[in-house]
DOGU-586135 format. One record per residue (C-alpha): residue number from 1; residue in three letters; chain; y, z, x. Coordinates in pm, whole numbers. Layout:
<atoms>
nr | rest | kette | north | up | east
NUM | Ala | A | Y | Z | X .
...
</atoms>
This chain:
<atoms>
nr | rest | kette | north | up | east
1 | Met | A | 14123 | 2565 | 9939 .
2 | Tyr | A | 14422 | 2348 | 9804 .
3 | Leu | A | 14628 | 2404 | 10118 .
4 | Cys | A | 14373 | 2193 | 10310 .
5 | Leu | A | 14479 | 1831 | 10350 .
6 | Asp | A | 14108 | 1730 | 10303 .
7 | Cys | A | 14173 | 1476 | 10591 .
8 | Arg | A | 13811 | 1512 | 10716 .
9 | Ala | A | 13923 | 1536 | 11084 .
10 | Cys | A | 13695 | 1839 | 11093 .
11 | Glu | A | 13387 | 1617 | 11025 .
12 | Thr | A | 13473 | 1392 | 11317 .
13 | Ala | A | 13500 | 1696 | 11544 .
14 | Cys | A | 13197 | 1885 | 11408 .
15 | Pro | A | 12893 | 1847 | 11643 .
16 | Ser | A | 12668 | 1941 | 11343 .
17 | His | A | 12805 | 1669 | 11116 .
18 | Val | A | 12888 | 1904 | 10839 .
19 | Glu | A | 13021 | 1699 | 10540 .
20 | Phe | A | 13316 | 1936 | 10475 .
21 | Gly | A | 13489 | 1690 | 10234 .
22 | Asp | A | 13220 | 1710 | 10004 .
23 | Leu | A | 13212 | 2093 | 10024 .
24 | Met | A | 13576 | 2114 | 9977 .
25 | Glu | A | 13570 | 1873 | 9668 .
26 | Arg | A | 13270 | 2075 | 9516 .
27 | Ala | A | 13463 | 2396 | 9564 .
28 | Arg | A | 13792 | 2262 | 9397 .
29 | Gly | A | 13552 | 2168 | 9106 .
30 | Gln | A | 13435 | 2525 | 9083 .
31 | Ile | A | 13800 | 2638 | 9105 .
32 | Glu | A | 13909 | 2413 | 8818 .
33 | Arg | A | 13605 | 2536 | 8596 .
34 | Asn | A | 13697 | 2906 | 8656 .
35 | Leu | A | 14067 | 2945 | 8754 .
36 | Pro | A | 14298 | 3039 | 8460 .
37 | Arg | A | 14604 | 2801 | 8448 .
38 | Thr | A | 14923 | 2811 | 8254 .
39 | Trp | A | 14929 | 2584 | 7947 .
40 | Gln | A | 15211 | 2374 | 8114 .
41 | Glu | A | 14970 | 2318 | 8418 .
42 | Arg | A | 14678 | 2234 | 8189 .
43 | Trp | A | 14892 | 1999 | 7982 .
44 | Leu | A | 15022 | 1813 | 8295 .
45 | Arg | A | 14688 | 1789 | 8451 .
46 | Arg | A | 14533 | 1651 | 8137 .
47 | Leu | A | 14817 | 1414 | 8094 .
48 | Val | A | 14782 | 1266 | 8440 .
49 | Phe | A | 14413 | 1286 | 8513 .
50 | Ala | A | 14257 | 1227 | 8167 .
51 | Asn | A | 14519 | 1029 | 7961 .
52 | Leu | A | 14700 | 809 | 8220 .
53 | Phe | A | 14499 | 712 | 8539 .
54 | Pro | A | 14177 | 608 | 8348 .
55 | Tyr | A | 14370 | 355 | 8137 .
56 | Pro | A | 14521 | 58 | 8315 .
57 | Arg | A | 14747 | -47 | 8024 .
58 | Arg | A | 14911 | 294 | 8011 .
59 | Leu | A | 14970 | 281 | 8384 .
60 | Glu | A | 15121 | -75 | 8333 .
61 | Leu | A | 15356 | 77 | 8066 .
62 | Val | A | 15470 | 325 | 8318 .
63 | Phe | A | 15500 | 46 | 8578 .
64 | Gln | A | 15712 | -176 | 8328 .
65 | Gly | A | 15933 | 130 | 8280 .
66 | Leu | A | 15996 | 180 | 8651 .
67 | Lys | A | 16064 | -178 | 8714 .
68 | Leu | A | 16331 | -180 | 8447 .
69 | Tyr | A | 16474 | 147 | 8598 .
70 | Gln | A | 16491 | -29 | 8942 .
71 | Arg | A | 16618 | -381 | 8824 .
72 | Ser | A | 16866 | -270 | 8584 .
73 | Gly | A | 17071 | -94 | 8855 .
74 | Leu | A | 16997 | 255 | 8709 .
75 | Gln | A | 16809 | 358 | 9022 .
76 | Ala | A | 17085 | 257 | 9253 .
77 | Leu | A | 17340 | 440 | 9036 .
78 | Val | A | 17121 | 760 | 9012 .
79 | Arg | A | 17073 | 756 | 9394 .
80 | Arg | A | 17429 | 679 | 9483 .
81 | Leu | A | 17554 | 972 | 9269 .
82 | Gly | A | 17284 | 1197 | 9371 .
83 | Leu | A | 17166 | 1252 | 9016 .
84 | Phe | A | 16797 | 1269 | 9111 .
85 | Lys | A | 16878 | 1615 | 9243 .
86 | Leu | A | 16909 | 1724 | 8893 .
87 | Leu | A | 16553 | 1619 | 8810 .
88 | Pro | A | 16266 | 1876 | 8846 .
89 | Glu | A | 16186 | 1915 | 9212 .
90 | Arg | A | 15853 | 1732 | 9217 .
91 | Leu | A | 15979 | 1450 | 8998 .
92 | Gly | A | 16280 | 1398 | 9227 .
93 | Arg | A | 16043 | 1363 | 9523 .
94 | Met | A | 15824 | 1110 | 9345 .
95 | Glu | A | 16146 | 906 | 9257 .
96 | Ala | A | 16256 | 922 | 9618 .
97 | Met | A | 15931 | 771 | 9739 .
98 | Thr | A | 15905 | 496 | 9474 .
99 | Pro | A | 15884 | 151 | 9654 .
100 | Thr | A | 16053 | -164 | 9532 .
101 | Leu | A | 15810 | -293 | 9258 .
102 | Pro | A | 15671 | -649 | 9251 .
103 | Ser | A | 15735 | -856 | 8947 .
104 | Arg | A | 15360 | -853 | 8823 .
105 | Ala | A | 15045 | -666 | 8881 .
106 | Phe | A | 14806 | -832 | 9124 .
107 | Thr | A | 14530 | -872 | 8861 .
108 | Arg | A | 14796 | -1012 | 8621 .
109 | Ser | A | 14895 | -1305 | 8867 .
110 | Val | A | 14561 | -1428 | 8997 .
111 | Pro | A | 14258 | -1603 | 8843 .
112 | Asp | A | 13928 | -1438 | 8783 .
113 | Val | A | 13799 | -1618 | 9099 .
114 | Ile | A | 14007 | -1714 | 9410 .
115 | Gln | A | 13833 | -2006 | 9591 .
116 | Gly | A | 13796 | -1953 | 9966 .
117 | Gln | A | 13843 | -2218 | 10218 .
118 | Ala | A | 13540 | -2419 | 10326 .
119 | Pro | A | 13276 | -2336 | 10451 .
120 | Val | A | 13256 | -2043 | 10213 .
121 | Thr | A | 13010 | -1778 | 10357 .
122 | Lys | A | 13067 | -1475 | 10121 .
123 | Arg | A | 13133 | -1394 | 9764 .
124 | Val | A | 13333 | -1065 | 9744 .
125 | Gly | A | 13427 | -845 | 9473 .
126 | Phe | A | 13793 | -726 | 9527 .
127 | Phe | A | 13880 | -360 | 9419 .
128 | Ser | A | 14240 | -369 | 9340 .
129 | Gly | A | 14266 | -17 | 9209 .
130 | Cys | A | 14520 | 140 | 8984 .
131 | Val | A | 14854 | 215 | 9146 .
132 | Met | A | 14821 | -25 | 9439 .
133 | Asn | A | 14743 | -303 | 9196 .
134 | Leu | A | 15093 | -233 | 9023 .
135 | Phe | A | 15305 | -94 | 9296 .
136 | Gln | A | 15183 | -295 | 9610 .
137 | Ala | A | 15054 | -625 | 9457 .
138 | Asp | A | 15212 | -798 | 9777 .
139 | Ile | A | 14955 | -638 | 9999 .
140 | His | A | 14671 | -751 | 9763 .
141 | His | A | 14809 | -1107 | 9777 .
142 | Ala | A | 14825 | -1099 | 10157 .
143 | Ser | A | 14474 | -954 | 10179 .
144 | Ser | A | 14342 | -1225 | 9934 .
145 | Arg | A | 14501 | -1497 | 10139 .
146 | Val | A | 14336 | -1362 | 10451 .
147 | Leu | A | 13996 | -1353 | 10281 .
148 | Gln | A | 14039 | -1696 | 10164 .
149 | Ala | A | 14122 | -1819 | 10507 .
150 | Asn | A | 13801 | -1662 | 10639 .
151 | Gly | A | 13571 | -1830 | 10389 .
152 | Cys | A | 13550 | -1573 | 10109 .
153 | Asp | A | 13525 | -1655 | 9741 .
154 | Ile | A | 13704 | -1358 | 9567 .
155 | Trp | A | 13614 | -1221 | 9233 .
156 | Thr | A | 13892 | -1021 | 9112 .
157 | Cys | A | 13703 | -813 | 8843 .
158 | Lys | A | 13976 | -752 | 8578 .
159 | Gln | A | 13774 | -477 | 8405 .
160 | Gln | A | 13788 | -228 | 8696 .
161 | Val | A | 13966 | 102 | 8670 .
162 | Cys | A | 14097 | 382 | 8907 .
163 | Cys | A | 13850 | 476 | 9179 .
164 | Gly | A | 13871 | 850 | 9091 .
165 | Ala | A | 13982 | 971 | 9430 .
166 | Leu | A | 14284 | 1167 | 9297 .
167 | His | A | 14046 | 1331 | 9039 .
168 | Met | A | 13789 | 1441 | 9309 .
169 | His | A | 14072 | 1584 | 9532 .
170 | Ala | A | 14194 | 1775 | 9229 .
171 | Gly | A | 13869 | 1910 | 9123 .
172 | Glu | A | 13814 | 1690 | 8831 .
173 | Arg | A | 13471 | 1576 | 8898 .
174 | Asp | A | 13354 | 1503 | 8557 .
175 | Leu | A | 13644 | 1262 | 8508 .
176 | Ala | A | 13567 | 1107 | 8842 .
177 | Arg | A | 13212 | 1052 | 8739 .
178 | Asp | A | 13328 | 863 | 8428 .
179 | Leu | A | 13561 | 642 | 8637 .
180 | Ala | A | 13263 | 573 | 8868 .
181 | Arg | A | 13041 | 472 | 8582 .
182 | Arg | A | 13299 | 232 | 8439 .
183 | Asn | A | 13347 | 69 | 8787 .
184 | Ile | A | 12988 | 11 | 8842 .
185 | Asp | A | 12951 | -138 | 8490 .
186 | Ala | A | 13247 | -364 | 8575 .
187 | Phe | A | 13112 | -496 | 8915 .
188 | Glu | A | 12763 | -546 | 8795 .
189 | Gln | A | 12883 | -830 | 8586 .
190 | Gln | A | 12892 | -1071 | 8875 .
191 | Pro | A | 12675 | -1099 | 9173 .
192 | Val | A | 12875 | -1035 | 9500 .
193 | Asp | A | 12780 | -983 | 9861 .
194 | Val | A | 13044 | -718 | 9922 .
195 | Ile | A | 13285 | -506 | 9740 .
196 | Ile | A | 13606 | -520 | 9930 .
197 | Asn | A | 13891 | -271 | 9921 .
198 | Asn | A | 14214 | -238 | 10139 .
199 | Ala | A | 14298 | 132 | 10055 .
200 | Ala | A | 14149 | 383 | 10274 .
201 | Gly | A | 14139 | 653 | 10006 .
202 | Cys | A | 13984 | 427 | 9756 .
203 | Gly | A | 13724 | 311 | 9984 .
204 | Ala | A | 13622 | 647 | 10079 .
205 | Gln | A | 13567 | 747 | 9717 .
206 | Leu | A | 13381 | 414 | 9623 .
207 | Lys | A | 13144 | 479 | 9906 .
208 | Thr | A | 13044 | 831 | 9757 .
209 | Tyr | A | 12946 | 701 | 9407 .
210 | Gly | A | 12580 | 740 | 9512 .
211 | Glu | A | 12636 | 1114 | 9581 .
212 | Leu | A | 12861 | 1169 | 9279 .
213 | Leu | A | 12616 | 1018 | 9033 .
214 | Glu | A | 12287 | 1133 | 9208 .
215 | Glu | A | 12182 | 1349 | 8904 .
216 | Asp | A | 12258 | 1081 | 8650 .
217 | Pro | A | 11924 | 914 | 8570 .
218 | Ala | A | 12099 | 609 | 8421 .
219 | Tyr | A | 12338 | 556 | 8714 .
220 | Ala | A | 12184 | 722 | 9033 .
221 | Glu | A | 12016 | 417 | 9169 .
222 | Arg | A | 12289 | 179 | 9060 .
223 | Ala | A | 12544 | 396 | 9214 .
224 | Lys | A | 12365 | 381 | 9552 .
225 | Gln | A | 12353 | -3 | 9539 .
226 | Phe | A | 12717 | -16 | 9437 .
227 | Ser | A | 12829 | 209 | 9735 .
228 | Ala | A | 12598 | 23 | 9976 .
229 | Lys | A | 12821 | -292 | 9907 .
230 | Val | A | 13155 | -129 | 9961 .
231 | Gln | A | 13346 | -225 | 10289 .
232 | Asp | A | 13698 | -179 | 10392 .
233 | Ile | A | 13855 | -518 | 10430 .
234 | Ser | A | 13876 | -471 | 10812 .
235 | Glu | A | 13500 | -379 | 10825 .
236 | Cys | A | 13418 | -720 | 10654 .
237 | Leu | A | 13661 | -940 | 10856 .
238 | Ala | A | 13581 | -794 | 11184 .
239 | Gln | A | 13208 | -895 | 11177 .
240 | Glu | A | 13323 | -1240 | 11315 .
241 | Pro | A | 13613 | -1368 | 11491 .
242 | Leu | A | 13905 | -1466 | 11257 .
243 | Arg | A | 13914 | -1822 | 11174 .
244 | Gly | A | 14213 | -2010 | 11304 .
245 | Pro | A | 14466 | -2131 | 11348 .
246 | Leu | A | 14678 | -1816 | 11388 .
247 | Gly | A | 15046 | -1839 | 11478 .
248 | Pro | A | 15238 | -1609 | 11689 .
249 | Val | A | 15376 | -1265 | 11564 .
250 | Pro | A | 15566 | -1130 | 11854 .
251 | Lys | A | 15589 | -762 | 11752 .
252 | Arg | A | 15502 | -436 | 11916 .
253 | Val | A | 15284 | -258 | 11659 .
254 | Ala | A | 15180 | 91 | 11634 .
255 | Tyr | A | 14860 | 135 | 11417 .
256 | Asp | A | 14838 | 470 | 11250 .
257 | Asp | A | 14481 | 555 | 11145 .
258 | Pro | A | 14460 | 660 | 10785 .
259 | Cys | A | 14248 | 984 | 10758 .
260 | His | A | 14011 | 853 | 10492 .
261 | Leu | A | 13956 | 549 | 10690 .
262 | Val | A | 13901 | 684 | 11036 .
263 | His | A | 13725 | 1025 | 10952 .
264 | Ala | A | 13565 | 956 | 10623 .
265 | Gln | A | 13456 | 605 | 10667 .
266 | Arg | A | 13427 | 606 | 11049 .
267 | Val | A | 13631 | 278 | 11071 .
268 | Arg | A | 13845 | 310 | 11374 .
269 | Gln | A | 13827 | 4 | 11610 .
270 | Gln | A | 13789 | -293 | 11350 .
271 | Pro | A | 14163 | -287 | 11235 .
272 | Arg | A | 14268 | -281 | 11609 .
273 | Asp | A | 14033 | -564 | 11685 .
274 | Leu | A | 14174 | -776 | 11421 .
275 | Leu | A | 14537 | -723 | 11511 .
276 | Ser | A | 14457 | -786 | 11877 .
277 | Gln | A | 14356 | -1141 | 11775 .
278 | Val | A | 14699 | -1236 | 11674 .
279 | Pro | A | 14902 | -1420 | 11927 .
280 | Gly | A | 15198 | -1235 | 12066 .
281 | Leu | A | 15116 | -911 | 11881 .
282 | Glu | A | 15105 | -598 | 12109 .
283 | Leu | A | 14938 | -295 | 12003 .
284 | Ile | A | 15127 | 1 | 12116 .
285 | Pro | A | 14920 | 317 | 12161 .
286 | Phe | A | 15083 | 656 | 12053 .
287 | Thr | A | 14984 | 1021 | 12065 .
288 | Asp | A | 14794 | 1156 | 11774 .
289 | Ala | A | 14746 | 821 | 11602 .
290 | Glu | A | 14446 | 985 | 11420 .
291 | Phe | A | 14643 | 1298 | 11314 .
292 | Cys | A | 14713 | 1307 | 10944 .
293 | Cys | A | 15076 | 1190 | 10829 .
294 | Gly | A | 15071 | 1461 | 10554 .
295 | Ala | A | 15033 | 1225 | 10254 .
296 | Ala | A | 14686 | 1328 | 10162 .
297 | Gly | A | 14687 | 1191 | 9821 .
298 | Ile | A | 14941 | 1384 | 9622 .
299 | Tyr | A | 14954 | 1667 | 9889 .
300 | Asn | A | 15324 | 1549 | 9970 .
301 | Ile | A | 15421 | 1650 | 9610 .
302 | Thr | A | 15195 | 1960 | 9565 .
303 | His | A | 15250 | 2103 | 9918 .
304 | His | A | 15583 | 1942 | 10004 .
305 | Asp | A | 15713 | 2176 | 10287 .
306 | Met | A | 15382 | 2175 | 10480 .
307 | Ser | A | 15365 | 1791 | 10421 .
308 | Met | A | 15707 | 1748 | 10581 .
309 | Arg | A | 15620 | 1962 | 10868 .
310 | Ile | A | 15298 | 1742 | 10936 .
311 | Leu | A | 15515 | 1424 | 10891 .
312 | Glu | A | 15779 | 1542 | 11139 .
313 | Arg | A | 15524 | 1576 | 11412 .
314 | Lys | A | 15388 | 1231 | 11331 .
315 | Met | A | 15745 | 1083 | 11348 .
316 | Glu | A | 15804 | 1252 | 11679 .
317 | His | A | 15508 | 1057 | 11835 .
318 | Leu | A | 15608 | 733 | 11667 .
319 | Gln | A | 15968 | 753 | 11777 .
320 | Ala | A | 15848 | 804 | 12136 .
321 | Ala | A | 15629 | 487 | 12110 .
322 | Asn | A | 15934 | 291 | 11982 .
323 | Pro | A | 15740 | 24 | 11810 .
324 | Asp | A | 15883 | -275 | 11634 .
325 | Val | A | 15638 | -228 | 11327 .
326 | Ile | A | 15418 | 65 | 11196 .
327 | Ala | A | 15093 | -54 | 11051 .
328 | Thr | A | 14851 | 158 | 10841 .
329 | Gly | A | 14569 | 74 | 10589 .
330 | Asn | A | 14651 | 323 | 10291 .
331 | Pro | A | 14922 | 284 | 10037 .
332 | Gly | A | 14996 | 673 | 10026 .
333 | Cys | A | 15030 | 686 | 10408 .
334 | Met | A | 15266 | 367 | 10393 .
335 | Met | A | 15484 | 556 | 10136 .
336 | Gln | A | 15476 | 885 | 10347 .
337 | Leu | A | 15560 | 701 | 10676 .
338 | Gln | A | 15833 | 504 | 10510 .
339 | Asn | A | 15989 | 816 | 10396 .
340 | Gly | A | 15969 | 959 | 10761 .
341 | Val | A | 16134 | 633 | 10873 .
342 | Arg | A | 16418 | 689 | 10627 .
343 | Gln | A | 16464 | 1063 | 10717 .
344 | Ala | A | 16486 | 975 | 11084 .
345 | Gln | A | 16724 | 689 | 11013 .
346 | Leu | A | 16504 | 437 | 11195 .
347 | Asp | A | 16491 | 57 | 11124 .
348 | Ile | A | 16109 | 18 | 11152 .
349 | Pro | A | 15919 | -142 | 10881 .
350 | Val | A | 15585 | 22 | 10766 .
351 | Val | A | 15325 | -254 | 10671 .
352 | His | A | 14954 | -296 | 10595 .
353 | Pro | A | 14751 | -467 | 10872 .
354 | Met | A | 14664 | -747 | 10630 .
355 | Thr | A | 15044 | -810 | 10589 .
356 | Leu | A | 15052 | -880 | 10962 .
357 | Leu | A | 14732 | -1100 | 10956 .
358 | Asp | A | 14887 | -1294 | 10664 .
359 | Glu | A | 15204 | -1342 | 10858 .
360 | Ala | A | 14989 | -1496 | 11150 .
361 | Tyr | A | 14831 | -1745 | 10909 .
362 | Arg | A | 15170 | -1840 | 10771 .
363 | Ala | A | 15313 | -1899 | 11125 .
364 | Ala | A | 15025 | -2121 | 11224 .
365 | Pro | A | 15135 | -2487 | 11306 .
366 | Glu | A | 15072 | -2734 | 11025 .
</atoms>
C-alpha cells in the first residue's frame, strides 16, 4: 500500500469514479493502527508528525538552523568535500534537495491584510502552509502580487497551521483531523469569499476537510463550508481575464501537471489558460505532462529508487521538449524536478506559474 504514489491518476482513468485516494489513505490509517513498528520508527514518526509539523514555531527553528547552515558557508563546504555522503542515506537525500532559503518566512514579512488594486472584487484568505511558507516564501510573494493586481484583498491568517496532507499520506488520520480543526478555527476569524492556496498537495487536502471531519458533530458542517471555499490560485484567477498590463516574457515553457492538482482537484486547463495570456510566452506541449514526477509528498525519500526511476522517465520527455523553463504548481514537484535537472546537468529553471505571471506584471510598461 505504501509503494503506491497516491498520485490519483487511477481516479482520472476510472469510468466508475472510484475515489481510490480516499480508500488508500483509509487503508494506511488501518495499517498504522495495527502494524508493529520498531521503536526507532515510532520515535521518528512521532517526532515529525506529532511534534514538528503541527507547530509553526518549531518548524521555524529548523528553518533558522538550515538558513545558518547555508549562509555560513558550511553547506558549500559539506557539498564540496562530499561529506553529506557520511550522513544517514535519507538525511543525505533531504540535504541534497534543500532549496536556497529566503531571509524570512512569508507570514513574517507581510501585514495581516494586503490591499488589492482597485477595483477590489474579492476578499481572499491565503493559505501559506508550513514548509512552503518558510522554504519558498518568494512564490507566496509572487502569488500575492498577482492577486493584488487582479483586485483581491488578501488576508494572510497568521494563526493557520500545516494542512495535514503528509499526515494523511502516512496514515496519521487523527493528527490530520486535529490540524483540520485548527485551520477551520483560524480561517473562521475573518469573512472571506475564497480560501486560496498555491500548492497542489495542500489544496487537495484542504478540499477534503468535509469528508475528514464528517463524523465530528462540532465540525462536520463547518468543515464542509470551509472546503467549499477552497480554490487553487489558478482556479480563482482563471474565472476572468487577467487584468493588464502584462509585459512580455519571451520564454518557451513546459507546464508539468502536479498530480494532486490535475487528478485530485481536476484543475487542468486553468494554469495553461493563465500562462497563455502572457505576451511572448509559448507553452510547449510534451509527452506525459500529467504523469507523476515521483515526488509524491515524501515518496522520493521513503522509496527513493522507485522515485528516481519515475523521475528519469519524466526528464527524458522534458529534455525532448527542450524548454527554456519548466513550470509546475506544487513545491514538492518543483524540488523533485530541480533535482532531475541537476542530475541531467541541464540549465533549465523550474518555477511556479505564479512566478511567471509576476514576471509579466513586472515587465509591463510604466
